[in-house]
N, C-alpha and C positions, 0 to 999 in steps of 0.2 A: 934691276933696282925696283924696289917698291916702296911707295909713300902712302902713309895712313892719314887720313882725314877723317875728324870727327866732329860733332854738332852737337848741341846742347838739346834734348827734347825732355822737359819737365811739365808735366802735367799737374797743375795747382790742385791740391785736393784740401784746400782750407774751405771748410763747409759753414762759414761764419753767416753766409746769407744764402741759405736756401732752406726750403720747408721740409717738414717731417714727410719721409716717403721718397724724396728725390734722391737719384743715383749719380753716380759718377763711376767711370770703367778705370781699372787698372790693366792694361794689356801692354804686350810687346810686339813691336813691328820688326823683331831682329830674323825671325824665321821668315825669309822672302821665297814665295813659291811661284809668282809670275812677276813679268815686267812687260811695261811698253813705255817707249820713249816717244814724246810728242813734242817737237820743239825745244822749249827751255823745261818741259816738265817730264819728270820720270815718274811713272806711277806704278806702285807696287801693291800686289795683293800678298797680304802677310797672314801668319797665325793670329795677328792681334788686332785685324782690321786693314782699312784701305790707308795707305800712305802715299803722299805726294812730296817729292822733292824737286825745288826749283834751282837749276844748275847755276843760273847767274847770279842769284843772290845766296845760295847756300841754305834758304829757308827751307823748312820741312814742316809737313803738316799731316796730323794722323786723325783719322775718322774711325769712330766705333759706333756702338748703341747710342752714346750721348748725342750723336749727331743724326740719327735716324737709321742707321744699318739696322736691318732685322737680323744678320748674323757678322761674326766678325771673324771667324776660323776660315779664313779665304782659299780658294785653290787656283783661280785662273782670273784674269783681266783682259779687257778688250776695248779698244776705243771704237764705236760704232756709229752709224748716222747721226748727224745733227750734234757731232762730237759728245755725246753721250758714253759713259763708261758701263760697260757691261761687266759684272762682277758674277762669279760661280762659286759654289760652296756646297756642301752636303745638305743645307737647308734650304737650297734653291738658286734662283737667278735674280740677282737684283740689278737695278739700272739706276746710274748715279749722274746727278748734273752737276758736273765740276764748278760751273759757272756761278751756280746759286748754292753750292756746297749742301744739297737737299736729295733725298732718296726721290726718284721719279716713280718706280714701281718696284713691287716685289712679288715674284711668282714661285710659289712654294710648290704647288701641284703635287706630285708624288715624287719629286726629284731627290734623288739619294746621293749623287755626286754629279761634278761638272769638269770635263777634260779640256775644255777650249771653244772658243767662239770664232766665227769668221762672218764678214759682212758680204752679200751677194746680192746685187741688185736692190739696195736699199733696204734688204731683208737681213736680220741676223739670225744665224744658225748655229746651235750649241751643240757639242757632243755630249749627251746626257746619259745618266743612268736614271730611268724613271720607272718606279714601281718593281724593281728587280730586273728590268729590262735595258741594255744598252741601245742607243741610237741617235737620231737627231731630232731637235727640237726647233721648230719654226717660230718666229717672232716677226711682225710687221708693223710699221710705223703708218698712221692714218691720223687725220685731224689732231696733229701735234700730240697724240698718245701712242703708247706702245701695246700691242695686243698679242698675247698667245695665239697661234692658229693651229698648230697641230704636233704630234710627236710621231715619227717614224721608226719603230724598232726591228731589231734583228736578234731573234732569240738565239741564235747560234752564236752569237758573238760574246766571249767572256769579260771582255774590257776595251773600251776605245781609250787610246792613250793621248790623242791628237787630233786636230783638224785642221786643214789649211785648204785655201782656195787655190786652184791650179787652172788657169784658162777659164773656161766655162763649167768647170767640174770642181766638185768638193772631194777631197781626199781624206779618208778616215785612215788612223794607224790603228790597227786592232790586234788583240793577240791571235789573230788568223791572218795576220799581213796587211797589206793594202788593199782597200777598196774604194771605189771611186764612182761618181757618176753626176749627172747634172740634176739638182733637186725640182727643176721646173719641166723636165721633160722625162725622167726616168724615175720611178719609185724606188726608194732606197733598198726595197726588198731584193731588187733586180741589179744593185751596182756589183761590179766585178773587179778583180785585180787589174789596176791599169798597166802593170808591169810584170806579166808572168814570168819572164827570163830570172827574175829575182827569187831564187830558191832560199836563202838564208833568212833567219829571223830579223826584222827591221827594228832597230833601236830607236830611232829618232829620226823626224822630217823637218823642214823648214821651206819657206817661199817666199821670194822676193824679185819683183820685176820679171816675171815669168820665167824664172829659174827654181828648179825644185832641188832641194838637197836631201839626200837619203843614205842613212846609216844603216849598213847591215853588220852581221857577225863577221862577214869576210871582205866587204868592200865598203866604200864610200862613194857614191853616184852624184853625177850631175844629170838632171833631165830637164829638157826644154820642149815647149809643144810641138810635136809633130817631128821632132828631131829623135835621132838615136840615142839611148842612154849611154852615159858616157862613165867609167870606172875612173876616178881620179886617183886613188890609192888604193893597194889592196893588202891583205894579209898582215894585218898588225894587230897585236895582242890586245891591245886597250880598246878595238872598235867596242867590245862587249859591255865596257864600263861607260860609254859616253850617255851623258843624261840629256844633254839638248844641243842641238846645232842651229848655227844662224848663217844666212847667205849674206857675206858684206858686198861681193861685188862677183861680176863673171868668173865663174870657175875659181871662186875666192871665198872658202867658209872658214868660220870659227866654231870651236865645239869645247864643251867642258866635260871633264869626268868628275867624281866626287871632288878631287883636289889638284887636277891640272887643267890649265887652258892650252888648247892645242888651234894652230893655224894651219889649214888643210888647202892644199892646191894641187895640181897636175903633179904626181909623183912627189908631192909633198906633205909630210905628217909631223909637224915640227912642235915640239913641246916649249912653250913661251913662258909659262909660269908653273910652278909647283910648289904647295905648302900643305903638308898632309894635316895641318890643324884645320883646313877649310872643309866646309861641305857645300860644293856648288850645286845649285838646284837647276838653274835656267840662264841663258845667253841669248841676248837680243842686240841688234845694231841700231845705233842712234847717231847717223851722221858718219863721222869717222872712228868713233869709239865704240867699244864692246860695253854691255851694261850686264852684270853678272849678278845673279841672286844667290846668297849664302845663308848658311845658318845664324850668322850675326850681322846682318844687315845686307847691303848690297856693294859692288864694287864696280869702278869704271877703270877700264883698262884700254891704254891708248897703243898697245903693242910693245910697250918698253916698261911701263911704272903701272902697279895696280893701286889705285886710290880707293882704299877701303873706306865707306861711310857707314858710320853706326852710332846711335845716339846713347845717351847714359840710361839706360832701360834695364830692366830686370831680364836676365838670362831665363828665369824660371818664369814661363808664360801660363802654366797651368798646375799650380801649386796643389801638393796633396796636403799640404800642413801649412799654417799660417799662424803666426804669434805676434803681438804687438805690445811694445813698451813704452814708456815716455820717450826715449831715446832712438828705438829700433822697429822697423818693420821686417820681419823675417819671413821668407817664404822658402819651401823646399820641395823639389820633386825629382823626377827621373833625370832631368839635365844636370841638377846639383843644387845651389843653394843661392839665394838673392838676399843681400841685408840692405836695407835704406837707412841711411843716417842724414837726416834733414832733407835736401834735395839730392843727394847723390846715392847712386847704387852701387853696390860691391857685388860681385857675383865670382862665385866658384864652380867651374864646369867639370862635369865627368867625363866629356867628351874631349877631343885634341882641342888645343888651343893654338891659333896661328902664331908662329914666331914674331916675338916682338910686338905683339898685339895687345897684351893683357893690360898693359899699363894705360891704355888709352880709353878704355871704357871700365877700367877696373876688373878685368878678368883673369883669373887665375886659374891653372888647372887644379882639379883633385884627383890625386893619384890613388883614388880609390874607387872600388865598386862598391856603390850605395844601393843598388838594385832597383825595384820599383814599388816597393811598399815602404810606408813611413808609419810608425806608430804614435808620433806625437812630438811636440816641442817643448821642453822646459828650460827655465833659466836660474841659475844660481851664482851668485858672485860675479854678474856680468859675463858668463859664460853659458853658451848656447848649446843644450843637449838635444840631438836629434835621435829617436828610435828607428832603427833600421829593421826592416821585417823580412828583407830579401837580399842582403849583401853577403858578398863573397869575402869581405875585407874585415869586417867586425860588425859588434851588436849596435854600437852608439857612437854617432859622430859628435866630437866636441869642437865648438867654432866660436869665433868672435872676432871683432874689430880691435887690434891693437895697433896705436898710432896711424889711423886711417888705412890699416892694412888686413885684408881678410887672413885670419889665421884658423889653420883646421889641423885636427887630428881625429883618427879612429882610435877609440878607447880599447886597449886590449886588455884592462885588468877588471873587467868583471870576469876574465878567462873563461869567456862563454865559447863552449866546444862548438865548431860549426856542425848543423845537421848533415848526418853522412848518410841519409836514408837514398837519397838521389845521387847522380852519376856526378854532379857539381855541388858539392857540400855548400851551405849557406847559413848564415846566423839569422835567426828569426826571433826577433824582441817584438812581442806582441803590444807591449805597453810601457811606458815610463812616467814617473812621478816623483816629485821632489817633497819630502815631507816638512816639518816645521822645523827640524833640527839639521836642514840642508844635505841631508841623505838622499842619495839619487836611487831610486827603487827600480827594477826592470824584471818584467815578466819574459821569461823565453822558454823556447822548446829546443834549446841546445845541450843541457846538462841533464842526462837521463835522470829520472827521479829527483831532480832537483830545480824547479822550475822559476823559483823566486831568488833573486838577488838583491844585494844592497851595496852601494858605492859611496864612499866618503873619501876624497882625496886618494891616497894609495892603498887605503884599506878596502877591503870587500868580503862580503859573506854570502854563501849560498845556503838556501832553506831546503831541506828535502822534505819529501811527502812523507816521510816516516816521522820526522818530527813534528809536522802539522798534525799529528793523529789520523793522517790518509786524507784529509781535507784538501790539500793542493791537487793540481795535476798539470801535467806537462800541455795540456790543451788548453791552459787560462789564457784568455788575451786582453783581459781590463783590469785596470789598477787605479785606485784613488785614496785619497787620505781625507779623514774628517777632520772636525775641529778639537777632538780630544787626540789628535795625533794617531789614531788607529788606522792602519793600513786595511783597505779593503780589495778584494780580488774577485773578478767574476769567473767563476769555473763551471765544468759542466754539471756539478751536482748542486750548483746554486751559488750563493754568495760565502766567502771566507773572510774571517776578520782576525787581524792579528794586531795584538797590544803587546809593545815592549817597556820596559823601565829602564832608566839609566842610560848608558851606552849601547846602542844597537849591536855593535860588534862583540861585546861581552856584558849583556843585559844581566840586570839583577832579578828580573821578572819578566816572564811570557806567558800570554794568553792567546789561545786558538779558540774560534767558535765558527760554528756553520750557521747561516741563516737561509731559509727558503725564500726564493723568488717569489714565488706564490703557489700554494699548494694544489689549485685547480689547474696550473701550467703543465702541460706534457713536456714541451720542450723548456728546460729551465735553465738554461746557458744564457746569461745576458748578452747582448749584442754590444752594449757599452753602459758603463756607470760612471758618475760624477758626483761629487758631494758640493752642495752650494754653502755660502756663507752662512746661512741659517740652519746648518747641520742637517739638512734634507739630502739624503741619497737618492738620486734619481737613477733609474734602470731602464734601459731600451730592451724591451724583449721582443720575441718573434710576433705577438700580438699586440704590442703598441708600449706607450710609455707610462710607467708608475712611478711610485716614490714610497720611500720608507723614512719617517722621522726617527732620528737617532737619539739615544739617551746615555746617560753616562755607565751605566750597568755594563760591565764586561760579560755576564753570562746571559743577559738579556738585552742586548743592545739597541734593539728596536722598539720603540713605543707602539707605533700603529704604520699599517700599509695602507696607502690610497692611489689613486682617488676611487671612492667607493660609491656605488648606487644608492637608492633608497632602502633596498633590502640588505646592504651590508656587504654586497658581492664587490669585487674589484672590477672597476669599470676603466680601463687604460685610456690615456689619450691618444688620438690619432690611429686608432685600430685598423684602419684601412691603407694607411700609409706602406709604402715598400721600402722599409728599412732593411740592412744588412748589417754584416760585421765590420763594414768600413764607415757606418754611420757615425757621428760624434755628438756628444752632449755637452755644450759650453753655456756660460752664465754671463749675462751682459752686466752693466754696472748696478743696476737694479735687482740683481737676482732672478730675473726672467729666465726661462729654460729654452735654447736655441738646439734643434735637432736637425742634422743635416741628412739628406736621402740623395743617392746618386741617379735619382729618375724623378722625383718629385719635388725637387726645389728644396727649401728651408722653411721649418715649422716652429713657431714660437708660443709658449703657453707659460703665464704669469703664475707664480706660486700659489695664488688664490684661485686658479684654475681658469683664468679667461684666455681665449685665444687672440693673437695679435699678427697682422692687423684684422684677420679673422681665421675662420678654422682652415682656410685653404693655404695659408702662410705666404710666401713669397716665392713666385716662380714667373717664367718667361712670358705666362698668359696674363698676369695681373702687373706685372712691374717690367723695369729695363734690366733684370736680371739677365747676366750674360747666357747663363745656361742653367738648365734644371739638374744637372749633374754636380751637385754641391759636395765638396771634399771638407772643409772645415770653415770656421769662422771665428774671429778675433774682435775685440771692440776697444774703441778710444772713449774712455770713461769721461775725459772732460770735455770733448767736442760733441759726445754722443754720436759717434759712428760705427757703423757695423762693417767691417771688411769680410766680404763672403768671398771664399776661395772657390772657383768652379773649373773645370775642364778647358774653359776657354778664356781665363783670366780672372780678376778680382774686382767684384762689384762692390762699390763704396755707397751705403746708404744712410741717411740720417734718420734716426731714430729717436722717439720722444723717451730715453732711457738714459740720460747721461747722469753724473753725478748731481745729486741736488745742488742747486744754486744758493748761497746763502743770503745773498743780496741782491738789490737791482742795478748794481752799479754796472753789470755788462749788457744791459738792455740795448737792443739795436730794434730800428725801425726802418723797413726797407720794402718797396722803393721808396724814395722820397725825393723830389714830390711824387705823389701816387696819381697817376692818370687814369680816370675812369669816364667810360668802362674799361674793364680790363678783364683778361681771362684768367689771371692769376692774381689772388688777393693780397693785401698788403700784410706783411708778416710782423709781428712784435717777437723778437727773439731775446732768450736770456731770462727769462721768466722764473720766478721761484714757484715752487709746488704749491697747489691750492690757490692760484693766482686767478682773478677776474679782471676785467677791464671795461672801463666806459670811455666811449667816444662822445666828446663834449665840445660844445662851442667855447671861445673864449671867455664869454659872460657866464659859462657855466651850466648851460642847457645841455641835458643829457640827451644825445639822440640815439645813440645803441649801446646795450649793454651786451658783453660777452661773459658768460657766467663760466665758473671753473670746470663745469663739467664739458664744456666744449673747447677748452683748452687741452692741446695735443702735447703732453710733457712739458717743456720750456718754451713752446711757441704758441702763439694766438693768431688767428687770422682774421681780418676784416675786409669785405668785400665793396666797401664804399657806400654801402647803404644804410638807412637808418631804420629804427625797429618797425617801421611801417613797409619797409622795402623799397623805398624810394631812394635813388641816388643823393647823395648830398651836394650842395653846391661847390664851386671854387672857392678856396679860402684856407687859412691856417685852423687846424683843429687841436684841441687838448686831449692827450691819451692819460687817462687815470688809471693805473696798476695798483692793485692793492691785494694782500693775502687775508687768510682767515685768522690772523693774528694782528691784524691792524698794521702793518707795515705797508706803506704805499710810495709811489713814485710818479712823477709827472713827466711827460715828453710833449712834444710838439710835433705835427706832421703837416706838410703843406699838401692841399689837393687840388688837382686841375680837373675839371669835368670839361671833357671835349665833346 
């Protein structure tokens, strides 16, 4: 019998009281990589950060960059001296103090991967890949601090998979087998195989109370210090599939494969639970129970029942595309699709789903192959259309929420023929877009010499290279629509424009035109294109971002190309940034241009040519962005939020580019009371454009003036000082707010000078 337990994990993303530039994170702790059990606490290393579950209260806390972590894509976790939590990832070793909920230290060094940690004589040793070489890294505690001491590499080792302490020795599970030694007596270069009689490949190890469990391809052994190696069970086919083993008691082990839980004893290899919908990653023992990491949370197994613990979180932890509407947040990636409505996530998985589990976290199977590439999301009539760039099932995924239930279908009626150039034919939709008449357009490489398709209901039409006058190409990858409802396609020859009159299926008139990207460019294929509300066509080229101002003429649709230098030559934005064909161009509520990069974060330029926040954009060095690998971005125009999709989750940032406030009815002042001195200023939120502020005493004396040039979007900040730079005293102050048209508002704030 299996029981399923769920809890609510809802991270509030209401940004009413944050300053411009502040970030929050949307990550998912469903993918559990490692576990430790400490009394009431179960501590998890997940793909979305550190998570801690309290068994007695069923409370669950998640920690990300919002809480000081330097990296959230975690590999392993360990409880070291003084109760500190050691965390390993591809970006280094982090030390976390759970009593304070704060990071103690972060050792990046040249660490590329961490396989595990052990504590030995109040020192912590990590199995680490450092600057291309695997070995052990040594850390010490001194004067209440943690220090990196040394790294001992073994250049003949291709990979270390685990590390355990066994007596006075450390044992490493490597691709060369087991090696061990005492780090205080023998340099790791001279460590040797502690069990030379084992000739089969070793799959997993674990140690508890002086007993070592060893899984090989042919047997499972028990080893004790200075005793003969004992084979508990031999010659079982599933040994090769064991991912993790745990010592429960003397000659008593538990192990997991991808989807099976085994009990192991003397001549015992007993299957205790099986469900092909699970992907088990690790098993640990905590008291009398087994704790198991899975791809959708973690599970507690008591030998009879499995208690699966998972919150209502997005299954898609690293979205390739993201889209926000007033009702939904939609994310799609290799694992499937996640849609948030209100505070509830609905998930569709391309992987197997455990039996009877979907209704608990709104998880359903998607019986399609979606591939790994996604060309974009568009919405029409409350239905979501997702372009698939590497699917074996179809070219476009149609999905939506119907009566609180995720409903999906693969569109078969652009009749896109799979590309048969490889051994496994796939659909290749490079871009989708919806025009002003709700026609869905698709660029694909699936129909020979017919790269452009349009769909409306059950009707569809394919455009051939011949009827475009040779302008279209099967290598076209980007598409957009301008304000005159003209279709723009990025092709190897440059830009192709198509204009139709009447019904696109049976048009009364058609026009095709070719527009050069820039006569000076050698490579003329745009990496991405998009048209802003001001009818400016933005193009991402191999040498940077440029734009074309569009006009109504069909024969001459471009009035000018920019930006230009003083000599009239094209001078692109971001010429030194490494963009590629997966970069995207998006527009915020004020029409500013956001360009994604998979190595340099995200870059922003306004239509008048100014950079925001500066020419470096947003990256992990100047913000809490989860990763510099940015896939997409979408916007909440009302709240002024940008949702930036990275390969490690979604960073949500307050930007000064929300829709313009029409009045001062929504003004908020926080914190109130305002205690000074303070590291954070007081914020006045909800301002109209071109607002200025005066800080006044109640009898009208002006202490500080904040001009509109110092106002960031709809927010202004005050540090508690007057115009002479001195802190004001304790009291109640009047905040006079006014714009350049004479509209004004007055608020009060209490100030406490400490």
